[in-house]
C-alpha angles and dihedrals in degrees: 000000000000092000092052104055130082123177111271123222124264098007093173093067108102100159094113118135129206133222120212113231137165094047094315095300097108136045122214115208129186104214107183092321095317113116115223120193109184141151114291091247091075106082144169144320085081119178133165112243102171152352134197147154091290105039153330120260129205133174122234139156128262102227091203099053097022087227124139108240137178121239118201118199115205099191119211089001095174102046091108136014098242092057096041092050089049092054092047090047093052091051096045094048094045095049089048096049105073102175135131088236095053122073113254124233106220100176145004103205111234109227117237093247127021091217091060095050103138108126125051119215115193120187118213135178108267114251125202091233140332135241093250092060094045090052092049094043124100088242109124111242117206129192091271089060094048091049092049097046093045093048092050092051093048089047093048106039099022091218137064132153099174134101098202091116093053098039098032090221135072108273095209108029093172119183087215139350096278093050091046091052088053092050092050094049090048090059106032097027131246114300121244122230095268089056092058098057093098089067109098096200117079089201089055091049089049093048095052091046089057095052119107111280120245130180121231109270122235103257095206093057088042092051104028097167094052117101118242096256092051091050090050092054092046093051088051093050096045100067120133098219107067089211092064100044122103112269123235093251091049090048092052088056092047114123089242090069096031091118092059103032111115120165090196094061105042111089124195121219108246097203126073118234116243118222093184090124091064090080105145091218094062116119127219090253091053093050087047090055091052093051087046089056091050088055089050092054091061092037110031095167118070114248094218 
């Protein structure tokens, strides 16, 4: 969610009125030109808090719990398979990851009519900020900040192979997958044949082998402001072959995070996540049905 959101304009303006529709069971709100149609329990004050490539987010109040929540609208979520699957993946992953460091889905608003299911509204707990905004802010981040953020991400998600926290910018901002692969190999070096065995596709292995060859860069020279233990962790994370990368458990025990590491407060998820929904043959309508079923889990009784 952090990568999708940018600060919205005029967040203090809460003078947004709702219109009751569908027999009074839903409210429609016009939030800076973005139409939100949500269950009638979500009431003002309404204010925009972010927008991005995959949705527009506003804050509202749950009239049943009196809590402030965040509602993310993913417009025309099923227009193509890529966007539809991205929406379903986000829902499935976040519902699986029940952890204090991972944002919680509180509701998936069931649309008034299944046949008119076009936009997806996901209700989250409202956070004061997100990591993307902190990284992009002018606030100076010292080594203690980086250690804390990285540890919390590892602790919450149990997996990370990115240096955005340490470098405060994307390491591999590729324009497409070809450009991104070039940026990766320019930094960590071109993989040898043994490091490509994890690729299932022979065509993919052949493609990577035919790319221009690059040596692995000296990370100390590439990141001169980073301390030596941080560089050591980064080098162990940025390895082409996943089997040779440092594991999350090993990363959390690394000297860079020694001041934060606590075996007694680092729970591990006991259930494996199922990627069955990633079937390449799934159609947009089939993915829509799976998202619909997720909304029904939160709202088993029809609203109309």
